[in-house]
C-alpha positions in Angstrom: 15.0 2.6 -5.1 11.5 1.6 -4.2 9.3 0.0 -6.7 5.6 0.9 -7.0 2.8 -1.5 -6.1 -0.4 -1.5 -8.1 -3.7 -3.4 -7.9 -5.0 -6.1 -10.3 -8.7 -6.8 -10.9 -10.3 -9.8 -9.2 -11.9 -10.8 -12.5 -8.5 -11.0 -14.2 -7.1 -13.0 -11.3 -9.9 -15.5 -11.5 -9.5 -16.0 -15.2 -5.7 -16.4 -15.0 -5.8 -19.2 -12.5 -8.4 -21.3 -14.3 -5.9 -22.9 -16.6 -4.2 -25.3 -14.2 -2.0 -27.8 -16.0 -2.2 -31.5 -15.0 1.3 -31.4 -13.7 0.4 -28.7 -11.2 -2.5 -30.4 -9.4 -5.7 -29.0 -7.9 -4.0 -27.3 -5.0 -1.7 -25.1 -7.1 -4.0 -22.1 -7.3 -4.5 -22.0 -3.5 -0.7 -22.4 -2.9 0.0 -19.6 -5.4 -2.5 -17.3 -3.8 -1.1 -17.9 -0.3 2.6 -17.7 -1.1 3.2 -15.9 -4.4 0.3 -13.6 -5.3 1.3 -10.7 -3.0 4.5 -10.1 -5.0 3.8 -11.6 -8.4 0.1 -10.6 -8.7 -3.0 -12.7 -8.3 -3.2 -12.9 -12.0 0.5 -13.8 -12.5 1.0 -10.5 -14.4 3.5 -9.2 -11.9 3.6 -6.6 -9.1 6.7 -5.8 -7.1 8.0 -9.2 -8.4 8.1 -10.1 -12.1 5.3 -11.6 -14.1 5.1 -15.4 -13.9 4.3 -16.4 -17.5 5.9 -18.7 -20.0 7.1 -15.8 -22.2 8.7 -14.1 -19.3 10.4 -17.2 -17.9 11.8 -18.3 -21.3 15.4 -18.1 -20.1 14.8 -20.1 -16.9 14.2 -23.8 -17.2 11.4 -25.2 -15.0 13.9 -27.3 -12.9 15.9 -24.2 -12.2 12.7 -22.3 -11.3 11.9 -24.9 -8.7 15.3 -24.3 -7.1 14.5 -20.6 -7.0 11.2 -21.2 -5.3 12.9 -23.5 -2.8 16.0 -21.5 -2.0 15.2 -17.9 -3.1 17.1 -15.7 -5.5 20.3 -13.9 -4.3 20.4 -10.1 -4.4 16.6 -9.9 -4.7 13.6 -9.8 -2.5 12.7 -13.4 -3.5 12.7 -15.6 -0.4 13.1 -19.4 -0.3 10.0 -21.6 0.5 11.7 -24.9 1.3 10.7 -24.6 4.9 7.1 -23.8 4.1 6.3 -26.0 1.1 7.0 -29.6 0.3 8.9 -30.6 -2.9 5.5 -31.6 -4.4 4.0 -28.2 -3.6 7.0 -26.4 -5.0 6.7 -28.4 -8.2 2.9 -27.5 -8.3 3.3 -23.7 -8.0 6.2 -23.8 -10.5 4.2 -25.7 -13.0 1.4 -23.2 -12.6 3.8 -20.3 -13.4 4.7 -22.0 -16.7 1.1 -22.6 -17.8 -0.2 -20.3 -20.6 -3.0 -18.0 -19.7 -6.4 -19.2 -20.9 -7.2 -15.9 -22.7 -5.4 -12.8 -23.9 -5.2 -10.3 -21.1 -5.6 -6.6 -21.7 -3.3 -3.8 -20.5 -5.1 -0.5 -20.8 -4.0 3.1 -20.6 -5.6 3.2 -17.1 -3.5 0.2 -16.1 -0.4 1.9 -17.3 -1.3 5.2 -15.6 -1.8 3.3 -12.3 1.7 1.9 -12.5 3.3 5.2 -13.5 6.0 6.6 -11.2 7.8 9.9 -11.4 11.1 9.8 -9.5 12.4 13.2 -10.5 10.5 16.2 -11.8 12.1 17.7 -15.0 12.9 21.0 -13.2 14.9 19.1 -10.5 17.5 17.7 -12.9 20.9 19.4 -13.2 21.8 21.5 -16.2 25.2 20.0 -16.5 26.7 16.6 -15.7 27.5 16.0 -12.0 30.5 13.9 -13.0 33.6 14.6 -15.0 33.1 12.0 -17.7 32.4 12.8 -21.3 28.5 12.6 -21.4 28.7 11.3 -25.0 31.1 8.5 -24.2 29.4 6.5 -21.5 28.7 2.8 -21.5 25.5 1.2 -20.1 26.4 -2.3 -18.8 23.3 -4.5 -18.1 24.1 -7.1 -15.4 21.4 -9.7 -16.2 22.4 -12.1 -13.5 21.7 -9.8 -10.5 19.5 -7.3 -12.3 21.6 -4.2 -11.9 22.9 -1.6 -14.4 26.3 0.1 -14.3 27.1 3.3 -16.1 30.8 3.4 -17.1 33.1 6.3 -18.0 34.0 5.3 -21.6 37.4 6.9 -21.4 38.6 5.4 -18.1 36.2 2.4 -17.9 35.5 3.4 -14.3 32.0 3.0 -12.9 30.1 6.2 -12.3 26.8 4.7 -11.1 25.4 1.3 -10.3 21.7 0.8 -9.7 19.1 -1.9 -9.3 17.0 -2.5 -12.4 13.8 -4.2 -13.2 13.8 -7.9 -13.6 15.2 -9.3 -16.9 16.0 -6.2 -19.0 15.6 -7.0 -22.7 16.1 -5.4 -26.1 19.1 -3.2 -25.2 19.5 0.3 -23.9 18.0 3.2 -25.9 19.1 6.8 -25.7 17.7 10.3 -26.3 19.2 12.0 -29.4 21.4 14.2 -27.2 22.7 11.2 -25.2 21.4 12.6 -21.9 18.8 10.0 -21.1 18.9 6.2 -21.3 15.7 4.2 -21.5 15.5 0.5 -20.5 12.7 -2.1 -21.0 12.1 -5.3 -19.1 10.5 -8.5 -20.2 7.5 -7.9 -18.0 6.7 -4.6 -19.5 8.5 -2.0 -17.3 10.0 1.0 -19.1 12.4 3.1 -17.1 14.1 6.4 -17.8 17.4 7.5 -16.2 19.3 10.8 -16.3 22.9 10.4 -17.3 23.8 14.0 -16.2 22.4 13.7 -12.6 22.8 9.9 -12.3 19.3 9.4 -11.0 16.1 7.7 -12.1 13.5 10.0 -13.8 10.4 7.9 -14.4 9.0 4.4 -15.0 5.8 2.8 -16.2 4.6 -0.7 -16.9 3.5 -0.5 -20.6 2.8 -4.1 -21.2 2.7 -7.6 -19.7 5.4 -9.2 -21.8 7.5 -6.7 -23.8 9.9 -7.4 -26.6 11.8 -4.1 -26.9 11.5 -0.3 -27.0 12.6 2.5 -29.4 13.1 6.2 -29.0 11.9 8.5 -31.9 14.5 10.4 -33.9 13.3 13.7 -32.4 13.4 12.3 -28.9 9.8 13.1 -28.1 8.3 9.6 -28.0 9.1 6.1 -26.8 7.5 3.2 -28.6 7.0 -0.1 -26.8 6.6 -3.4 -28.7 4.6 -6.1 -26.7 4.3 -9.8 -27.0 1.5 -9.6 -24.5 -1.0 -8.1 -25.2 -0.6 -7.8 -28.9 0.1 -4.1 -29.1 2.3 -1.1 -29.6 2.3 1.6 -26.9 3.3 5.2 -27.4 4.8 7.0 -24.4 5.7 10.6 -23.9 9.5 10.5 -23.6 9.6 13.4 -21.2 8.0 11.6 -18.3 6.9 8.2 -19.8 3.2 9.3 -19.6 1.1 6.8 -21.7 -0.3 8.4 -24.8 -1.8 5.7 -27.1 -2.2 1.9 -27.4 -2.1 0.6 -31.0 -3.6 -2.9 -31.3 -1.6 -5.0 -33.8 -3.6 -7.2 -36.2 -4.8 -7.7 -39.7 -8.1 -5.9 -39.3 -10.0 -9.2 -39.5 -9.8 -10.2 -35.9 -6.4 -12.0 -36.1 -3.9 -10.3 -33.8 -0.1 -10.6 -33.7 2.6 -10.2 -31.1 5.2 -7.6 -31.9 8.7 -9.1 -32.6 10.6 -5.8 -32.4 10.2 -2.0 -32.9 13.0 0.2 -34.2 13.6 3.9 -34.9 13.7 4.9 -38.5 15.3 8.4 -38.9 13.7 10.7 -41.4 15.2 10.2 -44.9 
């Protein structure tokens, strides 16, 4: 599966690299631009690699992150830089990745649309399962260590499909009401839709920068995304994950709030 590249604005990149912590040192932005920006984005908001922000790296201690920079990450495209960077330089770029952004970044409908990828047109999906398992008795197993997902036959506990996922899936798998589609969200904002009949990806989009979780409406028509960064809710069309609306979260007086979670409330 090939992940989509998308561009970031030069203005956002300049703003993001202004806040350099004392532990990073003055050369950290230049080192980051040379060795990290191509994959992780000049603004640290992610690209083909995950976003490098404190909220996204919460499960990874800074000392462990330095090891990743030095030696790479197995089963990923992340190479090691021990031969190119000194220990001090590795510590500098790592400290920069853990520095908070100086201002609240925005993630607009246009940004989302630019990241949007359609893997399978609706008319190309099979009308019936291509496997012999009960389509309403499947298990979705998220392998957080190597960023893969396995779909298991719930009767036999045999794997039907294993695929590479986005980095650091979070918030649990969500399903369409008929059980045909599974939706997954990652910490750095990617929402992905997979067809459990045809065992293939359908669509994906980056709906935020740091996402808490997603929910599918009771009628299966919409996907709601709750974001830590920016402070927003995003409504997606469940059919193809097309972005429909951004809902800023705040008190109406200028104070905004990150979204802790979003859930489906069935009609009562």
